[in-house]
N, C-alpha and C positions, 0 to 999 in steps of 0.2 A: 396534453398527454396522448400518446399514440393509441389508436383503436385496438392494437394487438393485445393490450392488457385485458385480462378477464376481469369480471366485476370484483372477485375476491382479491385479485392483485391490486386493482385500483384502490380498494378499501385499505389494503395494507400500506400502500404508498401514502395515502392520506393520513393514516395513523402515524407513520414515521414523520411526516411533515409537522404534525401537531406535537409530536414528541420533541423534535428539534426546537420548535418555537417555544414550547412551554417548559421544557426541562433543561435543554442544553444552552439556549441563548441567554437565559438569566445568569448562567455561570461564567459567561465570557469576561466580565469585568474583573473578577477575582483571578481568572486564569491569566489574563493579560498583565495584571499587576504583578503576579509572581514571576512571569517571564521577564518583565521589565526590570525586576529586581535581581535578575541573574539566576533565578531558581529554575528547576526543570519545568518543561512544558508538559504538565500532567495534572491530573485531578488528585486531590488529597482524599484519604479514606472516607472522611465524613461527607464528601461530595459523591464519590464513586459508589458507595454502598447503597444509598437511596436510589440511584439511577439503575443499578443492577436489579434491585428489588422491583422497581417499576417495570423493567423489561420482562422479568418473570411474570409479573401480573398481567402484562399486555400480550404475552406470548412472543415477544421479540427476542428469540433465543434460538441458536442452532438453525438459523434460517435456511442455509444452503447445505447443512449436514445431511447425509443420507438418512432415510427413514429408519433403517436398521440401527442407526446410532442415536435415534430419538429426535432426528431433525425433520425439517419441513421439505427438504430437497427442492428449494426454490430454484428456478432457472436463472441463468446469468442475466437475462434481460431485466428481471425484477431486482436482482441483487445490485446491479449497477445503477438502477434508478434510485434505490435506497442509498447507495453510496453517494450519489450526487447530492441528495438531500442532507446527509450527514455532514458533508464537507462545506455546506453553507456557513457553518459556524467554526470558530477556532477552538471551541471546547473539545478537547481530545477524547473522543469516545467512539467505540465500535460495539456492535451487538455481538456478544461472544458466540463462537470463537473467531479469531482472525482467519479469513478464508484461505489465503494461499497455501499455508502449511496443511490445512485440512484437506485440500484437494490433492496434495502430494501424497498424504497418508492414504487417502481413499483409493488412489490409483495403484499403489504398489505395496502397501503394508500387508503382512501376512494376517490370517485370521486371529492369531494370538496377539500380534501387535495392535490390530484394530481394537481388540478387547481391552488391552492394557493401556494403550495410549490414545487412540482416536476417539473412542467412545467417551472417556472422561474429558478429553479435550473439547469435544463437541458440546458437552454439557456445561462447559465453563469451570470444571473441577480441576483442570490442569492448564498451564500456560506453556507456550513453546517459542522457540526462535530458530533461526537457521544460520549456519556458518558457511559462507561461500568464499567471500573475498579474502585476500591475503595481502600483506605488504608486497607490492610488485606484481600482483595478479588480481586487480580489481575489475576493470572493464572487460578483461579477457579471462574468465574463470577457467578456460581450458589450460591455462598456464599455471594452475595451482601446484604447489609443492608439498603440501601436507601429505604425509605418506602413511599408509596403513599396510603393515606386513603381517601375513598370517603366521601364527605360532601355535601349532596344534589346532585346537578348536577355538582359539582366540585370535584377535587382531591387535597388534601393537601399533599405536598411532602417535606420531610425532609431527609437530609443526606449529603454525600460528594462524590465527584468523583475526580479521580486523573489520571494523565498521559493522559489527553485529549489534542489532537493537534488542532491547528487552531482556538482556541476559540475566540480571539479578532476579527478575520475577519468574524466569522460565524453569519449569520442572524438568524439561528435556530439550535438547538441542538436536536438530537435524544437521548432521555434520558431513560435509563433503570432503572426501579424501581420495588420493591417487592410489590405486591398487595395482596398476600396470602402467608404468611410465612410458613404455613403448607404444601403447595404444592411445594414451591420452583420452580426449573426449570421445573417441570412437571405441569404447569398450574398456577404458582404463580408469574410470572414475566411479566410485561407489558411495552411496549414501549410508550413513549410520545413525542410530539413535543413541545419543549420549545423555545419560541421566544426570541430574543435578547431584553434586557431591561425589562424582566418580574420581578416584585417586588419579593424580597426574594432571587434572584439569584445573587451571587457575585463571582468574580474571587479572590480566596484567595491568590494565589501566582503563579509566573512564575517559571518554573523549567528548568534550562539549561541542555541540554542533549549532548551526544557525537555528534560530527560532526556538531555542530552549531544549532542543532534542539532545539525547545522549546516546552514543554508541560505545562499543567496548572492543578492546584488543584482548584476545585469548591466547593462552599458551597450552599446548598439549605435549606433555613430557612422559613418554612411555605409558600412555593411557591404554588400558586393556579392556577390550569389549568382546563379548561372546558372539558367536555366529548368529544367535537369535536377535542381535542388535543390528544386523545388516538390514537396511530398509530397501526392499526390492531385491533384484539380482545383483550379484557381484559384477562389477564392471559396467553396469547399466544404470548408473545414477544420473547421467547427464540429461537424458530425455525427460524423466519426471521432474528434475530440477527446472528444466526449461518450461514445463507445464506450469509449475508453481510460479515462475517469473512472469509467464503470460497472464495468469490471473491477476497478479499485482499490477502489471502494466495497464490492463484494461481498467482496473480500479483507479489508477492515476489519471486516466482519461476522464472518468466520471468525477474525480476530484477537481480537475481543471474546470469542468463545466460548472460544478457547484460553487467553487470560489468565484469564478468570473461572473456567474449569475448574481451572486450576493453583491459583488463590487458594482455591477451595472445598475442594480436596483438602488444602491446607496448613491451612486453618481446621479441617477435620474432625479431622485428625491431632493438631493442637495442643490443641483444646478437649477431646479425650478423654484428655489427659494432664495438663492444667493444672487445679489445684484452687485455689479461692478460698473462704475462710471454711468450709473443710471439705467443699466440694461441687465436683464436676467442672463446668467451664464447659459441657460438652455436656449437662448435666442441667438447665441453666437455660433457661427458656422463651424469653427474648430471643435467646439463641444458636440454639436450635432453629428459631425462626422465620426468622432470617437464613439458616440452612442450607436450610430448606425453600423459601424464596423464591428463593434462589440456584439450587438444583437445578431448580426449575420454570422460571425465566426462561432459564437456560442451554439447557434442553431446547427451549423455545419458539423461541429465537433460532436454534439449530442447524436446526430444521425450516424456519424462514424462509429461511435461507441455502441449504439443500438444495433447497427449492422453486424459488427464483430460479435456482439453478444448472441445474436440470433444464429450466426454461423457456428459459434462455439456450442450452443445448445443442440445443434444438429450433429455435433461430433466432428466438425471440420477443423482443419489446421488453421489457426488464425495468428500464427507467430508474426507474419509480415504485417497484418493489420494492427496487431498490438504495438509493433515498433512504430508504425505510422502514427497511431493514436498518441503514443507517449511523446513523440516529437511535437506533433501539431498541438495537442492539448496544453502541454506545458508552456510552449511559446505563445499560444493564443492567450492563455490566462495571465501570463506575465505581462503581456501588452495591455490587457484590459485593466489589470490591477494598477499598472503604472499610470494609465490615463485617469483612473478613478482617484488615485492619490494626488495627481496633479490638479484635478478639478477642485479638490478640497483645500488647496493651498497649503499653508503652514500646518493646519490641522491634520492634513493627510500625512505629514511627516512624524506625527506623534505616535506613541504607543498606547494612546487612549482609544484608538480605533483598531479594528481587526486587520487592517491592511498590512501592518508591519509583520505580524506573524504569518499571514497568508503569503506575502511576497517572499519571505524567507523559506517557507515550506515549499513553495514552487521552485525556488532556486535550488534547494536540495534535490527536488524530484528530477531535475535535469541531469543529475549525476547518478542517484541510486537506481537500482534495477536496470542499469546500463546507461552510460553517458549518451547524450544526444548524438554526438559524432559517430559513435559505434552503431547506433540504430540507423543513421543515415547510410553508413557504409553497407550494412546488412540489406537495407531496402534496395540500394543501388545494385548490389550483387545479384539479388534475386530477380530484380526487374531485367537486368542484362541477360541473365540466363533464360528468362521467359521469352525474350525477343531475340535471343541469339540462335 
């Protein structure tokens, strides 16, 4: 653990490690069984309820929410260290609330919106999601077509959104729409807050994804929203949306480290017990090189995540670092998981181990929050500008 963590922060990280080991790991078997049966990758109420109560008891709540919203305002360095620990298990649980939308609200919400939406969201009393992608405008959100047209003191919104997570449970949606087609991403995209039950908003379909996930396609048919539901400034929704995406991309980096660390640990334990043709797997060069490469790349990725987190806490722009981390961490963890699965032989191909869900979650992560290829393009463009 880095020396930069204060004593209180180290104690919190230790507390979360114990929470994962004692509260989340025991639920893995039931979660994996449901996912293997084709059910959603989620906790049932009788599992989630006690976990939330335990979080309240331990103070694991609103960890990075601002103090004025009742939170602890923890820095990114600590939050990403906690994220790494949480992702060592396939039990799907986060400490409320989900951070990316919280940071977008904190950055641009009006005082009234913070009172109405952000504060109850920070306290776990409301849930949210965000609608960005559209059919034909996924990896390039600047091409979105969902249109918001002003009508008096209201906005009339028409369009579609797709690949939106958590919709059925969400009390409100952060909805991205075009308000000036001529300006596009440079002053023509606005964020809105759409409340559950608003007329004209419907869930078109549920879309099963890899690893038991579910996303949704949404239809917006003459949805009317007040000016008070504009999040931030009209036409200036793209930058805070990117801030929100950056937070998630750094979390994906920590997720890759967490999953790969668990896979490496399991591979080391298994290969030191399993013999083939009279020799322990751990004594074979191929296995040793997998372990050496995994340990090295996990260490490198963790340092990348920590560096970006420290820069973000200083208020620096880490969009490029976030893109690098998302590409490197997901590909690193995919390789480590694959080698761990291979070392377990046929058992590694079963749904009785966490590898199956982890590998599918990692495969999803190479698409959502921006495909790997788009991030590589962005990194290259910015690097060329830097040295041009």
